[in-house]
ZAMARGU-4260 file (C-alpha; in steps of 0.2 Angstrom, whole numbers, plus 5000, padded with zeros to 4 digits):
<rodrens>
0) 5001/5000/5002 | 5006/5020/4996 | 5011/5029/5011 | 4998/5043/5011 | 5002/5061/5023
5) 4989/5061/5032 | 4977/5078/5027 | 4961/5083/5033 | 4946/5085/5021 | 4934/5099/5025
10) 4919/5092/5016 | 4916/5097/5000 | 4908/5096/4983 | 4915/5095/4966 | 4906/5102/4954
15) 4908/5090/4941 | 4908/5077/4951 | 4918/5061/4951 | 4934/5060/4941 | 4929/5049/4929
20) 4917/5061/4919 | 4930/5078/4921 | 4944/5072/4911 | 4940/5079/4896 | 4951/5066/4881
25) 4957/5063/4862 | 4954/5044/4863 | 4960/5031/4850 | 4958/5015/4858 | 4944/5011/4870
30) 4935/4993/4874 | 4923/4992/4887 | 4916/4973/4882 | 4900/4978/4879 | 4901/4971/4858
35) 4907/4956/4862 | 4898/4951/4876 | 4905/4934/4885 | 4918/4933/4873 | 4935/4940/4872
40) 4938/4954/4862 | 4947/4953/4842 | 4962/4955/4842 | 4964/4952/4861 | 4972/4939/4870
45) 4978/4927/4885 | 4991/4918/4891 | 4990/4906/4904 | 5003/4899/4917 | 5000/4886/4932
50) 5005/4871/4939 | 4989/4862/4940 | 4977/4861/4925 | 4962/4867/4935 | 4966/4886/4927
55) 4951/4893/4914 | 4959/4907/4913 | 4948/4924/4909 | 4933/4924/4908 | 4920/4940/4900
60) 4902/4943/4906 | 4895/4955/4917 | 4892/4944/4933 | 4900/4932/4944 | 4899/4915/4946
65) 4894/4912/4964 | 4896/4896/4966 | 4909/4895/4979 | 4907/4904/4989 | 4911/4916/4974
70) 4912/4935/4970 | 4895/4936/4963 | 4890/4934/4982 | 4892/4947/4986 | 4895/4960/4971
75) 4885/4970/4958 | 4887/4970/4941 | 4897/4984/4932 | 4888/4980/4917 | 4901/4966/4903
80) 4920/4965/4910 | 4937/4953/4908 | 4938/4941/4923 | 4949/4931/4932 | 4942/4921/4946
85) 4951/4908/4958 | 4937/4905/4971 | 4926/4898/4957 | 4941/4893/4941 | 4956/4887/4949
90) 4950/4878/4967 | 4963/4865/4966 | 4976/4876/4972 | 4983/4878/4959 | 4999/4897/4958
95) 4993/4906/4943 | 5000/4919/4935 | 4986/4924/4921 | 4990/4938/4909 | 4976/4949/4898
100) 4981/4956/4881 | 4975/4972/4871 | 4979/4970/4854 | 4991/4983/4846 | 4988/5000/4847
105) 4996/5014/4836 | 5001/5030/4847 | 5006/5037/4832 | 5008/5057/4831 | 5004/5057/4851
110) 5017/5067/4863 | 5006/5061/4878 | 4997/5045/4879 | 4987/5040/4896 | 4977/5024/4900
115) 4961/5024/4912 | 4951/5009/4918 | 4942/5002/4931 | 4945/4989/4941 | 4940/4976/4954
120) 4952/4968/4964 | 4951/4956/4976 | 4961/4946/4990 | 4961/4934/5002 | 4977/4930/5010
125) 4985/4947/5005 | 5001/4938/4996 | 4987/4940/4980 | 4996/4952/4967 | 4990/4962/4952
130) 5000/4974/4938 | 4996/4983/4923 | 5014/4983/4909 | 5017/4989/4893 | 5026/4983/4880
135) 5030/4993/4865 | 5037/4979/4855 | 5020/4969/4853 | 5022/4960/4865 | 5043/4957/4867
140) 5048/4966/4880 | 5038/4974/4894 | 5042/4987/4905 | 5029/4988/4924 | 5016/5004/4923
145) 5006/5003/4937 | 5003/4993/4952 | 4982/4988/4955 | 4973/4992/4973 | 4964/4980/4978
150) 4947/4984/4987 | 4951/4967/4999 | 4934/4962/5004 | 4926/4976/5002 | 4920/4972/4984
155) 4919/4988/4974 | 4925/4994/4961 | 4940/5005/4959 | 4934/5017/4942 | 4946/5025/4932
160) 4956/5022/4939 | 4970/5030/4926 | 4991/5030/4922 | 5003/5041/4912 | 5015/5031/4901
165) 5021/5044/4890 | 5039/5039/4890 | 5036/5024/4887 | 5020/5025/4873 | 5022/5041/4868
170) 5023/5043/4848 | 5027/5020/4846 | 5017/5012/4830 | 5015/4997/4843 | 5009/4998/4860
175) 5003/4983/4869 | 4995/4985/4888 | 4995/4967/4896 | 4984/4965/4915 | 4992/4952/4925
180) 4983/4940/4941 | 4994/4930/4952 | 4985/4919/4966 | 4993/4915/4982 | 5009/4912/4989
185) 5016/4893/4993 | 5004/4883/5008 | 5020/4872/5013 | 5007/4860/5007 | 5016/4861/4989
190) 4998/4870/4986 | 4995/4888/4985 | 4982/4897/4993 | 4967/4903/4985 | 4967/4921/4978
195) 4950/4929/4973 | 4949/4938/4958 | 4951/4953/4947 | 4941/4963/4936 | 4942/4972/4921
200) 4932/4985/4911 | 4932/5003/4903 | 4950/5004/4894 | 4954/5018/4888 | 4970/5025/4880
205) 4970/5046/4877 | 4977/5059/4875 | 4974/5073/4887 | 4972/5092/4885 | 4986/5099/4885
210) 4980/5111/4899 | 4964/5105/4911 | 4967/5107/4933 | 4956/5105/4944 | 4953/5108/4963
215) 4952/5094/4972 | 4950/5097/4990 | 4951/5111/5005 | 4963/5107/5021 | 4953/5123/5033
220) 4944/5113/5048 | 4925/5113/5047 | 4924/5126/5058 | 4933/5146/5062 | 4933/5156/5074
225) 4922/5174/5072 | 4937/5189/5070 | 4955/5177/5065 | 4961/5177/5049 | 4965/5162/5039
230) 4973/5159/5024 | 4963/5144/5013 | 4973/5130/5007 | 4972/5117/4997 | 4975/5104/4980
235) 4973/5106/4963 | 4975/5093/4950 | 4984/5091/4934 | 4972/5083/4924 | 4982/5085/4906
240) 4998/5082/4898 | 5009/5099/4903 | 5018/5099/4918 | 5013/5117/4925 | 5024/5130/4935
245) 5014/5145/4936 | 4998/5148/4939 | 4981/5162/4947 | 4978/5152/4964 | 4955/5161/4964
250) 4945/5161/4977 | 4930/5168/4981 | 4918/5170/4996 | 4899/5170/4998 | 4898/5174/4978
255) 4909/5189/4983 | 4924/5197/4974 | 4938/5184/4966 | 4952/5185/4980 | 4967/5180/4969
260) 4986/5177/4971 | 4999/5172/4957 | 5010/5159/4959 | 5027/5154/4952 | 5042/5144/4951
265) 5028/5128/4952 | 5040/5111/4952 | 5035/5095/4953 | 5013/5099/4944 | 5014/5087/4932
270) 5003/5076/4926 | 4993/5065/4935 | 5001/5074/4951 | 4996/5086/4967 | 5001/5104/4970
275) 4997/5111/4986 | 4995/5128/4987 | 4993/5140/5003 | 4983/5156/4993 | 4991/5173/5003
280) 4974/5185/5003 | 4969/5182/5022 | 4950/5178/5023 | 4942/5186/5042 | 4925/5179/5046
285) 4917/5195/5051 | 4902/5186/5060 | 4894/5170/5062 | 4885/5157/5049 | 4888/5147/5035
290) 4903/5153/5021 | 4903/5142/5007 | 4919/5146/4997 | 4925/5141/4979 | 4941/5140/4970
295) 4950/5136/4954 | 4964/5141/4946 | 4967/5150/4931 | 4981/5157/4920 | 4991/5143/4918
300) 5011/5144/4913 | 5006/5162/4907 | 4991/5168/4899 | 4986/5147/4893 | 4968/5145/4897
305) 4960/5132/4906 | 4955/5120/4894 | 4941/5108/4902 | 4931/5122/4914 | 4922/5107/4920
310) 4930/5102/4933 | 4936/5116/4938 | 4926/5123/4952 | 4930/5116/4969 | 4915/5123/4982
315) 4920/5120/5000 | 4909/5126/5017 | 4912/5130/5032 | 4903/5135/5047 | 4911/5155/5059
320) 4905/5154/5076 | 4909/5168/5090 | 4916/5158/5102 | 4927/5142/5098 | 4930/5130/5110
325) 4946/5118/5116 | 4947/5103/5105 | 4953/5086/5112 | 4958/5075/5096 | 4955/5058/5095
330) 4965/5043/5090 | 4956/5028/5087 | 4969/5011/5084 | 4961/4993/5075 | 4972/4983/5082
335) 4976/4964/5085 | 4984/4953/5096 | 4993/4943/5083 | 4997/4957/5071 | 5015/4958/5069
340) 5011/4974/5060 | 5005/4979/5076 | 5016/4973/5088 | 5027/4986/5078 | 5018/4999/5080
345) 5015/4997/5098 | 5031/5008/5106 | 5027/5023/5092 | 5006/5022/5101 | 5012/5022/5117
350) 5025/5037/5114 | 5014/5047/5103 | 4998/5045/5116 | 5008/5046/5132 | 5017/5065/5128
355) 4997/5070/5121 | 4989/5061/5134 | 4980/5078/5139 | 4976/5085/5121 | 4969/5067/5116
360) 4961/5053/5120 | 4967/5035/5110 | 4956/5021/5110 | 4962/5006/5105 | 4948/4992/5098
365) 4955/4973/5097 | 4950/4963/5083 | 4952/4946/5078 | 4964/4950/5063 | 4976/4942/5055
370) 4972/4927/5073 | 4966/4928/5088 | 4965/4940/5102 | 4959/4935/5118 | 4953/4954/5124
375) 4941/4953/5110 | 4935/4935/5114 | 4932/4940/5128 | 4920/4953/5127 | 4913/4947/5108
380) 4907/4930/5120 | 4901/4938/5133 | 4890/4948/5121 | 4898/4965/5122 | 4892/4979/5111
385) 4909/4979/5102 | 4914/4966/5092 | 4917/4969/5074 | 4911/4987/5075 | 4924/4998/5071
390) 4933/4986/5058 | 4917/4988/5047 | 4910/5007/5051 | 4932/5012/5046 | 4929/5001/5031
395) 4948/4996/5036 | 4956/4984/5027 | 4966/4978/5041 | 4976/4984/5057 | 4982/4992/5062
400) 4974/5005/5056 | 4974/5022/5062 | 4960/5036/5065 | 4962/5053/5069 | 4947/5061/5074
405) 4935/5048/5063 | 4949/5053/5046 | 4960/5039/5041 | 4976/5043/5047 | 4987/5026/5047
410) 4985/5018/5031 | 4999/5011/5029 | 4997/4993/5037 | 5015/4988/5030 | 5023/5003/5036
415) 5014/5007/5052 | 5012/5021/5062 | 5018/5033/5048 | 5006/5048/5053 | 5004/5048/5074
420) 5016/5060/5079 | 5011/5075/5091 | 5012/5087/5076 | 4998/5082/5068 | 4990/5078/5085
425) 4993/5095/5090 | 4987/5102/5073 | 4971/5092/5073 | 4969/5102/5094 | 4975/5119/5085
430) 4958/5122/5078 | 4947/5117/5091 | 4930/5116/5092 | 4912/5120/5091 | 4907/5110/5106
435) 4909/5109/5125 | 4908/5092/5135 | 4907/5093/5153 | 4906/5075/5158 | 4896/5079/5175
440) 4895/5060/5184 | 4908/5044/5177 | 4906/5030/5190 | 4905/5012/5195 | 4894/5003/5205
445) 4899/4988/5214 | 4884/4982/5222 | 4874/4980/5206 | 4892/4981/5194 | 4884/4994/5182
450) 4894/5007/5175 | 4887/5023/5168 | 4891/5042/5163 | 4881/5057/5160 | 4888/5071/5150
455) 4883/5090/5147 | 4887/5094/5129 | 4886/5114/5123 | 4887/5117/5104 | 4895/5139/5102
460) 4884/5132/5084 | 4870/5129/5075 | 4869/5107/5070 | 4854/5101/5062 | 4853/5080/5073
465) 4857/5066/5069 | 4875/5068/5078 | 4881/5053/5092 | 4888/5055/5106 | 4897/5038/5108
470) 4903/5033/5123 | 4918/5020/5126 | 4924/5010/5141 | 4940/5009/5142 | 4951/4998/5152
475) 4968/5007/5155 | 4979/4990/5155 | 4980/4974/5151 | 4994/4964/5156 | 5000/4944/5152
480) 5010/4931/5157 | 5014/4926/5141 | 5014/4926/5124 | 5000/4920/5117 | 5004/4931/5097
485) 5000/4917/5085 | 5011/4926/5074 | 5023/4930/5082 | 5027/4914/5094 | 5038/4919/5110
490) 5049/4904/5106 | 5060/4920/5095 | 5061/4931/5109 | 5077/4925/5120 | 5088/4932/5131
495) 5101/4943/5130 | 5088/4956/5123 | 5093/4961/5105 | 5098/4945/5098 | 5084/4939/5089
500) 5069/4939/5081 | 5054/4930/5080 | 5038/4930/5069 | 5035/4933/5049 | 5042/4949/5050
505) 5060/4946/5059 | 5052/4958/5074 | 5068/4961/5082 | 5064/4954/5102 | 5064/4971/5111
510) 5049/4972/5106 | 5044/4958/5116 | 5036/4969/5132 | 5025/4972/5120 | 5018/4958/5113
515) 5013/4958/5135 | 5004/4974/5140 | 4989/4982/5128 | 4983/4999/5137 | 4968/5007/5134
520) 4959/4993/5128 | 4938/4998/5122 | 4929/4985/5133 | 4913/4989/5125 | 4901/5006/5118
525) 4891/5014/5129 | 4872/5009/5129 | 4877/5000/5112 | 4892/5005/5097 | 4875/5015/5085
530) 4878/5030/5101 | 4866/5040/5105 | 4856/5050/5094 | 4856/5071/5100 | 4846/5083/5091
535) 4848/5096/5085 | 4856/5111/5093 | 4855/5130/5090 | 4870/5142/5097 | 4874/5140/5116
540) 4859/5124/5117 | 4864/5109/5128 | 4858/5092/5128 | 4861/5078/5141 | 4868/5061/5140
545) 4866/5044/5151 | 4873/5030/5147 | 4875/5017/5157 | 4883/4996/5154 | 4882/4981/5168
550) 4896/4972/5165 | 4896/4955/5160 | 4913/4949/5160 | 4930/4951/5169 | 4945/4958/5163
555) 4953/4952/5176 | 4963/4933/5182 | 4953/4923/5173 | 4952/4901/5176 | 4954/4900/5158
560) 4966/4895/5145 | 4972/4912/5142 | 4974/4920/5156 | 4975/4940/5157 | 4977/4953/5172
565) 4972/4971/5168 | 4972/4986/5179 | 4963/4989/5195 | 4958/5006/5186 | 4946/5011/5170
570) 4941/5027/5165 | 4928/5031/5150 | 4928/5041/5134 | 4913/5051/5125 | 4914/5057/5110
575) 4906/5070/5098 | 4904/5060/5079 | 4894/5065/5063 | 4892/5046/5054 | 4886/5054/5036
580) 4893/5072/5038 | 4883/5088/5035 | 4889/5097/5017 | 4879/5112/5024 | 4890/5116/5038
585) 4907/5106/5031 | 4908/5095/5040 | 4917/5078/5036 | 4908/5060/5034 | 4912/5051/5052
590) 4922/5066/5058 | 4922/5070/5076 | 4923/5086/5084 | 4923/5087/5100 | 4928/5071/5115
595) 4931/5071/5133 | 4937/5057/5147 | 4938/5056/5167 | 4942/5041/5174 | 4931/5029/5185
600) 4924/5032/5201 | 4920/5021/5210 | 4906/5021/5222 | 4908/5013/5239 | 4900/5016/5257
605) 4896/5036/5251 | 4879/5034/5263 | 4895/5032/5277 | 4904/5046/5275 | 4896/5057/5285
610) 4904/5074/5280 | 4916/5067/5270 | 4914/5072/5246 | 4922/5048/5241 | 4937/5052/5231
615) 4947/5037/5222 | 4967/5039/5220 | 4977/5030/5208 | 4991/5025/5203 | 4992/5019/5220
620) 5006/5014/5226 | 5013/5028/5214 | 5033/5031/5209 | 5027/5050/5202 | 5008/5059/5198
625) 4994/5052/5209 | 4979/5056/5200 | 4963/5061/5213 | 4947/5060/5205 | 4927/5067/5214
630) 4910/5070/5212 | 4904/5092/5216 | 4888/5093/5218 | 4889/5111/5216 | 4905/5129/5211
635) 4915/5124/5227 | 4935/5128/5232 | 4945/5114/5235 | 4962/5108/5244 | 4974/5096/5245
640) 4983/5091/5256 | 4998/5076/5261 | 5006/5072/5277 | 5018/5058/5284 | 5017/5048/5297
645) 5024/5061/5307 | 5011/5073/5303 | 5022/5087/5292 | 5012/5093/5278 | 5024/5090/5264
650) 5011/5095/5250 | 4998/5107/5247 | 4987/5113/5231 | 4974/5124/5232 | 4960/5125/5218
655) 4949/5138/5219 | 4929/5137/5214 | 4932/5121/5204 | 4916/5117/5193 | 4903/5105/5198
660) 4904/5088/5193 | 4919/5075/5191 | 4934/5082/5193 | 4954/5078/5192 | 4966/5084/5204
665) 4985/5077/5201 | 4997/5079/5213 | 5017/5079/5208 | 5020/5068/5222 | 5039/5063/5211
670) 5048/5071/5223 | 5039/5062/5240 | 5052/5047/5246 | 5044/5028/5245 | 5034/5027/5263
675) 5015/5027/5267 | 5006/5047/5267 | 4987/5052/5271 | 4979/5061/5260 | 4964/5075/5263
680) 4952/5081/5253 | 4943/5097/5259 | 4932/5104/5252 | 4917/5120/5256 | 4909/5111/5266
685) 4917/5094/5269 | 4934/5083/5273 | 4940/5067/5269 | 4959/5056/5272 | 4963/5044/5265
690) 4981/5033/5263 | 4995/5035/5248 | 5008/5024/5247 | 5022/5032/5234 | 5036/5016/5228
695) 5053/5027/5222
</rodrens>
């Protein structure tokens, strides 16, 4: 998979629609398989290589077969197309390398040669591959020009995959294209794993226009502060044949005058590439409301006009509000216990999460992919709502996969994690939010085994109904006494550290602790995976969220085949998400608008406190900071004092007028000597004392 740089898309509407309908061209070879239907078109051919005679090669039809759990059970027709289907036609585990060839194509007089095609490439175990190659000598020698992206098991067509073969085919009279599919790797038994399929349609060889740019995205957030200046940023795509070295970038707000920025000295903006722009003219929203911005480029390489206007303009919306609220980002990691790449990503995930825990909440969803995950198995067996929800909700291609505020952050599964870094988190937080979440109660009632959360959600702008409040119950840490990773056996992790490797990927043995300990483990979604639907908000309005969950399985040492231990502490994360996006406000699909978290307070003997106030401390014992969590029924002054066993005060911190609701004070205990201390929490009308153990 290609490594993608994280960027945020302001919800935008391309005026002319999808790419496949926007580029202008002069086509000189086209095949959509509609004329010959179930027969191979004239001039086309195929080459089959197999270790068994069951290879039936390429077929032509408008429906996939449905036998043997074939693709026809899952996908919709795509008119007539060419396909090779391993599940139905090559079922004896043959290692096939099947190639479909076009006829000879005359590209004489064509200085720019582009190729586009539609494809559905579905893999089963990750070892299939598909590619496109080109020949200029009628098929004697070949040059690889493209690797066909796969759809995993999502079974969707990818339309108008496009690439430039000018460097190979320009002015050549005898060009051929080859579409090749290899369906698996040896399984250790002299056979090959079954692959799935490759389907090809609408093969188009054409000469593009010389000058054809289109604005494709804006990278500003959906919400902006009234009275604050912003410089619009985004991307332009070069659909044309000529490289662009200069252009005029324009924007217009709410139909107003065009704001112009002449950009020169552009390099590398070649055919089928993007250019990231920052417009030099600052825009400052003067009042609250919805703003519509149009972006377009002209004056290409001097005075050249864009030759195809249907795809020029991007229209993007955003919401300006009077009071941007501080943002807590949300990073969601889809991971698996038996996942070598997840193990490799763990040190970075833990490091970035620790550095940014004050501004970014972290959720780690454990899944049975690619092998067993016993945290997932325990939750699933108990009938919890988590299940495979995040995997399908985020259209995941595998693990690990990270989502920062609902947008894909870590797409490169084979080189994790490329984009979960402190700068990306800080950039996300700096945009702020139109919402404030105040958690008023976050408790565990040991009497009825019930976890509950109450929160107030306040909006600082108008929003339609349809937003969701989602709550995750998180176990702070999970520990295993031994490595149960299916793909990374513990036998490969042997001392001394730094001398051995294990697993399919040769993972270094310094990663072994990460095969035993897992943090921020989501064990339940409250009240269900789909969350709580929120009503429409007006500016300044609030809504209350109340959710609960009855604990139905332990997450401590269990008498079973794969026992694990856990921290004594848990916390909950609540976040506001737009499942479908809000185009009128510029809110992207699946965007997380705000999040908040709080440690869970155990309700024990509160009625016996009389004039006291219930509070919890964690960690306890501690070798550094200790968190004190408690609930206030009203705004009050709060003081925390720590005394040694001689009655001497060794630490004190005061907080004036803390707000009513769920609160936390962090005590810096790193300078305290090892031993037992008494912690006294005092409010305007109550005092309570508990023991704290310091272990340096």
